[in-house]
C-alpha positions as CSV (number, residue, x, y, z in Angstrom):
1,M,-21.7,118.8,72.4
2,Q,-21.7,117.4,68.7
3,L,-24.5,119.5,68.3
4,L,-22.9,122.7,69.2
5,K,-19.5,121.6,66.9
6,V,-22.1,121.4,64.0
7,E,-23.6,124.8,64.6
8,K,-20.3,126.3,65.0
9,I,-19.2,125.0,61.6
10,M,-22.2,125.9,60.3
11,D,-21.9,129.9,61.6
12,T,-18.1,129.7,60.4
13,R,-19.0,128.7,56.9
14,S,-22.4,131.2,57.0
15,T,-19.8,134.0,57.7
16,D,-17.1,132.5,55.0
17,L,-20.1,132.7,52.4
18,Q,-21.1,136.2,53.3
19,E,-17.6,137.5,52.8
20,E,-16.8,135.4,49.6
21,Y,-20.2,136.9,47.6
22,Q,-19.7,140.2,49.1
23,K,-15.7,140.2,47.8
24,R,-16.6,138.4,44.3
25,F,-20.3,140.3,43.5
26,Q,-20.3,143.4,45.7
27,G,-21.2,146.3,42.8
28,A,-22.4,143.8,40.5
29,D,-25.8,143.7,42.2
30,Q,-27.9,145.4,39.6
31,Y,-26.3,143.9,36.5
32,R,-26.6,140.5,37.7
33,D,-30.3,140.7,38.6
34,A,-31.1,142.3,35.4
35,V,-29.4,139.3,33.7
36,W,-31.6,136.9,35.9
37,K,-34.5,138.7,34.9
38,I,-33.9,138.0,31.2
39,L,-32.9,134.6,31.8
40,C,-36.2,133.9,33.9
41,D,-38.5,135.7,31.7
42,E,-37.1,134.5,28.1
43,F,-35.8,131.2,29.2
44,F,-36.5,129.3,32.3
45,S,-40.3,130.3,32.2
46,K,-40.6,127.5,29.4
47,Y,-40.3,125.1,32.2
48,I,-41.8,126.6,35.5
49,G,-45.4,127.4,35.4
50,K,-46.8,130.3,37.3
51,D,-48.7,127.9,39.7
52,S,-45.8,126.1,40.3
53,V,-44.2,125.3,43.6
54,L,-40.3,125.5,43.4
55,L,-36.9,125.5,45.4
56,D,-34.0,127.8,44.3
57,L,-31.3,125.3,45.9
58,G,-28.1,127.2,46.6
59,A,-30.2,130.5,46.4
60,G,-26.8,132.9,46.7
61,W,-28.2,136.6,46.6
62,G,-31.7,135.3,45.3
63,E,-31.6,136.5,41.7
64,F,-33.4,133.7,40.3
65,S,-35.7,133.4,43.3
66,R,-36.6,137.5,42.9
67,N,-37.3,137.0,39.0
68,I,-39.0,133.9,38.3
69,S,-42.8,133.7,38.5
70,A,-44.3,131.0,40.6
71,R,-47.1,130.2,43.2
72,K,-44.4,129.5,46.0
73,K,-41.0,129.8,46.2
74,Y,-38.4,128.6,48.6
75,A,-34.7,129.6,48.6
76,M,-32.2,127.8,50.2
77,D,-28.5,128.4,51.5
78,L,-26.0,128.8,54.0
79,N,-25.4,132.5,53.5
80,P,-27.7,134.6,55.9
81,D,-27.5,137.5,53.7
82,C,-29.8,135.6,51.3
83,G,-32.6,135.7,53.5
84,T,-32.7,139.7,53.3
85,R,-32.3,139.5,49.6
86,V,-35.8,137.4,48.9
87,A,-37.7,138.6,51.5
88,G,-40.6,139.1,50.2
89,H,-40.1,136.7,47.5
90,S,-39.6,133.5,48.8
91,T,-39.6,131.5,52.2
92,F,-35.8,131.5,53.4
93,L,-34.2,128.1,54.4
94,L,-30.8,128.6,56.3
95,Q,-29.5,125.0,56.3
96,D,-27.4,122.4,54.9
97,C,-28.7,120.8,51.7
98,S,-27.2,117.8,52.3
99,T,-29.6,117.3,55.3
100,T,-33.2,116.8,55.5
101,W,-35.4,119.4,53.9
102,P,-38.2,120.8,55.9
103,I,-40.3,120.4,52.9
104,E,-43.1,117.5,52.7
105,D,-42.5,114.6,50.2
106,A,-43.9,114.9,46.9
107,S,-44.7,118.6,47.4
108,L,-42.3,120.5,45.0
109,D,-42.8,121.2,41.3
110,V,-39.4,122.2,40.3
111,V,-35.9,122.5,42.1
112,F,-33.7,124.9,40.6
113,T,-30.1,125.2,41.1
114,S,-27.2,127.1,39.7
115,N,-23.5,127.3,39.9
116,F,-23.7,125.6,43.4
117,L,-23.4,121.9,43.4
118,E,-19.4,121.9,42.5
119,H,-19.4,124.0,45.7
120,L,-20.1,121.2,47.8
121,P,-17.3,119.6,49.5
122,S,-17.7,115.6,48.3
123,K,-19.7,113.9,45.9
124,D,-21.6,111.7,49.0
125,L,-23.0,115.4,50.3
126,V,-24.2,116.0,46.1
127,D,-25.7,112.5,46.2
128,K,-27.6,113.4,49.8
129,T,-28.8,116.9,48.3
130,L,-30.1,115.3,44.9
131,R,-31.8,112.4,47.0
132,E,-33.7,115.2,49.2
133,A,-34.8,116.8,45.7
134,F,-36.1,113.4,44.5
135,R,-38.2,113.0,47.9
136,C,-39.6,116.4,47.7
137,L,-40.6,116.6,44.0
138,K,-43.9,115.4,43.0
139,P,-44.2,112.9,40.3
140,G,-43.1,114.5,36.9
141,G,-41.5,117.5,38.9
142,K,-38.4,118.9,37.5
143,I,-34.8,119.7,38.5
144,I,-32.9,122.2,36.5
145,C,-29.3,122.0,37.2
146,M,-26.6,124.5,35.7
147,G,-22.9,125.1,36.1
148,P,-19.5,125.3,34.8
149,N,-18.5,122.5,32.4
150,I,-15.3,121.2,33.5
151,K,-14.6,120.2,29.8
152,F,-14.6,123.7,28.7
153,V,-12.8,125.6,31.7
154,P,-10.5,123.0,32.7
155,G,-7.7,125.3,34.4
156,A,-9.9,128.5,35.1
157,Y,-12.5,126.5,37.0
158,W,-9.8,125.9,39.8
159,D,-9.5,129.7,40.0
160,Y,-12.3,129.9,42.5
161,W,-10.9,128.6,46.1
162,D,-14.5,127.1,46.9
163,H,-14.4,125.0,43.9
164,Y,-14.7,121.1,44.9
165,I,-16.4,118.8,42.5
166,P,-15.4,118.8,38.7
167,I,-18.7,118.2,37.1
168,T,-19.9,118.0,33.1
169,E,-23.1,117.4,31.4
170,D,-22.7,113.8,31.6
171,S,-21.8,113.2,34.9
172,M,-24.4,115.4,36.0
173,A,-26.8,113.5,34.1
174,E,-25.5,110.0,35.3
175,A,-25.8,111.4,39.0
176,L,-29.6,112.4,38.2
177,S,-30.4,109.1,36.6
178,L,-28.6,107.0,39.5
179,K,-30.9,108.8,42.1
180,G,-34.2,107.9,40.0
181,F,-34.5,111.1,37.6
182,N,-35.4,110.7,34.2
183,V,-33.2,113.3,31.9
184,V,-35.3,114.9,29.5
185,R,-32.5,117.7,28.5
186,K,-29.0,117.7,28.3
187,V,-26.9,120.7,27.1
188,D,-23.3,120.6,27.0
189,R,-22.6,124.2,26.1
190,F,-25.2,126.9,27.5
191,L,-24.0,130.0,28.8
192,P,-20.7,131.5,29.2
193,Y,-18.6,130.7,32.2
194,T,-19.4,133.9,34.8
195,M,-20.4,137.3,35.6
196,S,-18.0,137.5,38.8
197,G,-15.4,139.3,36.5
198,G,-14.5,141.3,33.2
199,R,-16.7,143.3,31.0
200,N,-20.5,143.0,31.4
201,A,-22.3,142.1,28.1
202,P,-24.7,144.4,26.9
203,L,-28.4,143.0,28.0
204,I,-29.8,143.4,24.5
205,A,-26.8,140.9,23.6
206,I,-27.9,138.4,26.3
207,R,-31.2,138.4,24.9
208,L,-30.0,137.9,21.2
209,Y,-27.9,134.9,22.7
210,L,-30.6,133.0,24.2
211,K,-32.5,132.8,20.8
212,M,-29.3,132.1,18.8
213,A,-28.5,128.5,19.7
214,F,-25.9,128.4,17.6
215,A,-24.0,130.8,19.5
216,W,-23.8,128.9,22.3
217,R,-21.4,126.5,20.7
218,F,-18.8,129.0,20.6
219,F,-19.2,131.0,24.2
220,G,-21.0,128.3,26.3
221,K,-19.1,126.8,29.1
222,Q,-21.6,125.9,31.5
223,F,-23.9,123.0,31.1
224,L,-27.8,122.9,31.3
225,V,-29.6,119.5,32.4
226,I,-32.8,119.2,33.1
227,A,-34.5,115.8,34.4
228,E,-38.0,114.8,35.8
229,K,-38.9,112.4,39.1
230,S,-40.5,109.3,37.1
């Protein structure tokens, strides 16, 4: 009876996620994919070797999974649309990230998550998710976390109904440290806040932005925290 209840809740959440993504991002697919290709090629590839085994945590529509180079890729999300969008690129895992991952201990080189942890309903679920990441990463493996920094979007942060957990670069770093990770890079201002509304910046501007870290101080509203499994 309890299992049926949990499955029903997951089915409802999956349907909700499908509707949220379609309403929020429909029509922006090609632009978002082009932006993530630039981010992967010109920034995140520095931290992810082509022979890596990685997990895209909270993969959404799979933009990161499709554009990053790695030997083996997993994409985890409760949105079933993700499976279709990462087909041929990643192994799709449709599941609650705070439950045990179907991945062996110490088998991942990288866990990547972007604009996801703030959507979990409680800090307890964030903790459980980070514990799973620690279990599955190899010694020396990396977790790369990016998301809106509540310090710089205090009001606009709550414009999204599915935001639950306010996070800063410091709280993200502390959460990782408490789970046994060693923080190796912490950036309070990285990318601008969102791609879900407003004008789309020219792709050439995004390439230039990544190369000019001084500009992050003016436009960056997302943190970037990178940590390693000790």
